[in-house]
N, C-alpha and C positions, 0 to 999 in steps of 0.2 A: 504494499499500500504506500503510495507516495505521500510526502510531507504535505502537499497541497490537499490531498484527500483527507488526511488526518486532521489538518487545520480546519477544513470545512466542516467535518463531522463534529469537532469540538465546539466550533462556533454555533452549529445548529443546536447541540445539546445545551450550551450555555443560554442560547436564546430561548429555548423552551423553558429552562429553569427560571430565567428572569421573568418570562411571561406568566408562569404559574405563580411566582412570588407576587407579581404586580396584581394578579387577580385575587389574591388572598386579602381579605379585609382585616385590618389590624384588630386584634382582640376577639376575633371569631375563628374558632377552629371546629373540627368535626364534633368535638365533645364539650366545648366550653365557650361561654361568652364572658369576657372580662369587663366589669363595670367599675369605674373609679369614683371615689368621693373624697373630699377633703373637709375635715371637720375640726372644730376646736376641741381638742381632748386634753389640753393642759393650760389654757389661758382663761380670760375673764368670763367667757360664756361656755365653759367646758361642760356644764350640766346640760345645755342645749345640744352640744355636739355629741355627747355620749348617748343621749336619748335618740338623736337622729341616726347615729350609727346602728344602734340596737334595733330601731324600727325597720330600717332597710334590711338588716341581716335576717331578722325574723321572717319577713315576707319572702325573701329570696330562698331561705332555708326551706320554707313550706313548699315553694314551687319545685325546688330540687328534689324533695322527698317524693313528689309526684312524677318525677322523671325529667323535669326541666322544660325548656321551651324548644319544641321541635327536636327533642333528643339531646339538647345541649344544656348542661348545668351552668348556672350563673355563679361566677366567682366575684365577690365584692372585695376590691382592693382599697384599703382605707389608709389615708395619711393624715397627719396632724399639722395644722397651721398655727395653732396657738393664737388665733385671731390676728395674725401678723401677715400683711400682704407679701413681704419678702419671703417668709417661710412658705407661703402658699405657692409662690413661683417655684421654689425648690421642690415642693411636693408634687406640683404638676409635672415638672420635668421627670421626676422619678416614675410617676404613673404612666407618662407617655413613652418614656425611653426604656424603662425596665419592665414594667408590668404590661406594657403594650395594650392599654385599655381601648375598648371600642367606643364607649361614651363616658362622659362625666355626668354624675347624677347628684343632685341635692347638696352641692357644696354650700357651706354655711357662711353667710356674711356678704355685705355689699362690697367693701374694699377688697376683700379676698377674691371674690368672683371677678371684679373688674381687672385685677392683676393677672388672672390666669386665662381669661377669655381669649386674648390675642394668641397665646401659645396653642390653645385648642384649635382655633380657627386656622392657624397655619398648617395644622396636621389633619384638617378635615374631620375634627372630632366635635360632636354636638355637646353644648352645655345645656343639659336637660334638667329642667325644674329646679333651678338654684333656690336655696333657702334665703331669699332676700326679697322683700316687697318693694324694691326700688325700680323705678321706670327703666333704668339702664339695662335691666335684665331682658327686656323685650323691645326697647325703643332706642335707636332706630332698628327697624326690622332687618334681620339677618337670617339667612337660611339655616344657620346652625344654632340659633337661639330659640328656646322654648321655655316660657315661664308659666308658673301656676299660681303664684300668690298675688292677690289684689294689692296694688301699690298703696303705701301709706298716704300719699298725696290724694288719691281718689277716695280713700276711706274717710278722711276728714273733710274733703271738699263736699261730699254728699251727706255725711252724718251730722255735721255741725248745723246746717240749715234745718235739718229734720228735727233735731233736738230743740233748737231755738223756737221753732214753730209749735212743737208739741207741748213744751213747758212754758211758753209765753215769756221767754227770757229777753232781757233788754241790754245787758252789759257783758258781752262775750269777751273773754281774755284768754291768754295762753302763756304757759311756762314751757320753754323748749330748750333742749340740749344744744349747745353752741357748736354744731357740726352739721354734716349733710343730713343726718337723721332728723335733727330738729328743724332744719331748713325746709325739708319736704313737708313736715307738718305745718309749719308757719305759712308756706305758700298755699297749701291746700286749704287751710282755715281762712286765709284772706280771700282766696278766690271763691270759696263757698259762700262766705258772707256777702260778697258782691252780688250774688244771684238773688239775694233777698234785700238788697239795698241797705246793707249794714256794713260796719267796719269794726275792727278790733277796738275795744274800749281801753285795753291796756295789754302790754306784753313785756315779758322779761325772760332772760335766759340764764343758764348756768353752765359752768365748764364741765366737760366730761370728767368723771371721777369725783365730782363734788359729793359731800356728805352732809353739809349744812344748808338747809333751804329756808331758813327763817326769814332772810331778807326778801326772798322772792314771794313767800307767802304773805309777809307783812305788806308788800307793795300791792298785791292783789286785794287784800283786805281793805286797805285804805281807799282803793279805787272803787270799792263796792261791787266787785265782779260777781255776777250771779251764775256764770258759766266759766269754768277754767278748763281749757283743753290741755291735756297733759302729754307733751312730747317727751315722755320719760320711759325708762325701762324698769326693771324690777325694783332694784334698791332705791332708785330715785322716786318711783311712785310711792313706795312705802314711806320714805322720808318726808315727801311733800305733803301727802294726805295726813300723816300723823301729826305733823307740825300745824296744819290747818285745824284739825280737830282740837288740839290743845289750846289754840287761840280762839276757839268758838266760832271759827270761820267755816261755814258749811255750804259752799256753792255746789252746783252740779259739776262733778268731775267727769270728763269724757276723754278716753284714749282710744288707741287702736290695737292691732294685734301685737304691737311692741310691748304692751303691758298685760296682755291676756294670758296670764300664767297662774297656776294654782299657788305658786310661791308668794304671790301678792297677799292673799288672805292668810296663808300659813305663817308668813313673817310679820304681817301687820296686824293680825287679829281683828277684833270687832270694829276697829276704827276704819277698816276698809269697806265695810258694808255701805252700799249705795253708789259706789263708783261704777261707771259704765264704760264698756269697751266694745269696739267692733271686732268681729271674729268670723271664722269660717268653721273649721272643725271644733268640736267641743272638748273640754277637759275630760279625760276618761276616768271619772271617779269610779272606784271599784265597787261601790255600793249603790250606784245610780245608773241611769241610762237603760238601754235595752238589754235583754238577756244575752244577746249576741255580743254586745260590747263588754258586758261584765265577764263573759267567758273568755273573751280575748284578753282582757286585763289580767285575768287569773293566769292564763298561759304565758303572758309576758313576764309576770312576776316570777313564775316558776322557772322560766328560762334565764332571766337576768338577775334575779334576787332583789329586785327593787320595783317600786310602782311605776307604771307607765306615766308619761308626761305628755303635754301637748305636742312636743316635737317628736315623740315616739309615734304619735298618730299621724302627724304630717308625713313622716318618713315611711310608715307602713302604707299609707294611702298612695304616696308617690311611687313606691315600689310596685304597688298593684297596677297603677296606670302604665308603668314601664313594661311590666310583664304583658299586659294586654296589647301594647303597641308592638312588642317583639313578636308576639304570636301573629298579629295582623301582618307584620312585615314578611312572614313566610320563612321557609327553610333556607332560601338563598339570601341570607341576611347581609345587607350592606348599609352604609350610611344613607344612600339614596332610598333604599327600600324602607328604612325606618322613618325617614322624613315623609315619604309618601303615606305611610301608615298613620303617622301622627296627624297629617293634614286631612285625612279621609275618614277619621274615626271620631265619633262622639263618645266621650267617656262618661258614663253615668255616675250619679251619686253613689256613695258606699254606705256601709253600716254606721260610719261616723258622721254622716250628714254632710260630707264634702260637696260643694257645688259641682254640677256637671261641667265638663270642659270640652272645648272644641277649638281647633286651630285651622288656619288656612295659609296659603302662600303669602298673604298680606296681613295676617293676624297671628301674632306670636305670644299673646297672653291668653291662657286657656279660659279664665273666668274673670268677670268684672263684677262679682257679687260679694256681699258681706251681710252680716246681721248683728243685732245688738245683744249684749249680755250684761247683766248687772250682778254684783256680789250681794247676795242676800243670805243672812245667817251663816256666813263663813264659807260660801262656795258660789261659783259662777252659775248663773241661771239664764237660759236664753229668754229674751223678752220680745223678739220679733222674728218674722220669717225673713228669708233672703230678699234683698232689694238690690237693684242695679246701682253701682257706684262709679261707673265709667261710661264714656261715650261709645 
């Protein structure tokens, strides 16, 4: 055999090998689909991150026990960002380069998602259902962006006018965190009030990490605010409302999903009764809700040794939608087939009462609905049905 013949044969074999490799979708093999997620497992919101990881793992484990998706088991690759964008970038590189993930799912946090999305998009990897109610998760529209959480901005833009009208309030005010989180609430509140020809009566901010809210509360009290929108998280909500109760200042307190956690009433006690928040899924109290949810909560505790939290529910529901989309995408799974499945499927509500979701080539936010809940006798209670909070 001549060298020319040998060289030609080698080239043909290499070409076939390269073609086969190119046809192989990253993270998808005959027996496995690799899904990545980056959570806070060691930082300031580690409780949320661990609950998110557990909820995802629980649902994927259940599916694997039934044989997986079209014969493929789902492997969840988890990395920790400690709520630090720089660490999130390193984690994304590891998931992309070493774990070879197919999609990124439910990564926690706005700044961390913003840091990793460019890396994902360079590799044609979808950022699927990030755990951030920020508009950047779906706007501007991008073929590799799919978001599930109703934005903070829209939650307050629609809920504030509703509460003002329902309660006959005259002096709406806001206390907000001095960052992007607070700014989204501030803008949403101002824009919502414009729709009813009102404006903020008073506003004041606090620095991230603050623990003393006496000056902010005193300012609201002096202004005679009858509604205080809380652009606060868990510790800040407890601190602000507790300070107000001590001062005998009792306006209507209204927040968003940023403060809809059972830790609010667990940490704040009876003083938290009466505060209102917008939400989607409900807190999975082990002794309340449907029999199906109580049974789920019992299985969760048996598996992880702790009670389920709101982010456990978010994650479990998210994983459920991911599985439905993977099934719809068919056995020849690719990024394009998954995108098509997501755009062509209406995902119904589940046992937790999650709003149904739908996407299209020009719509990358699955749901624009929320509902009200109020803390009554030490637990969150739903007080309304879903209403549309976005255009």
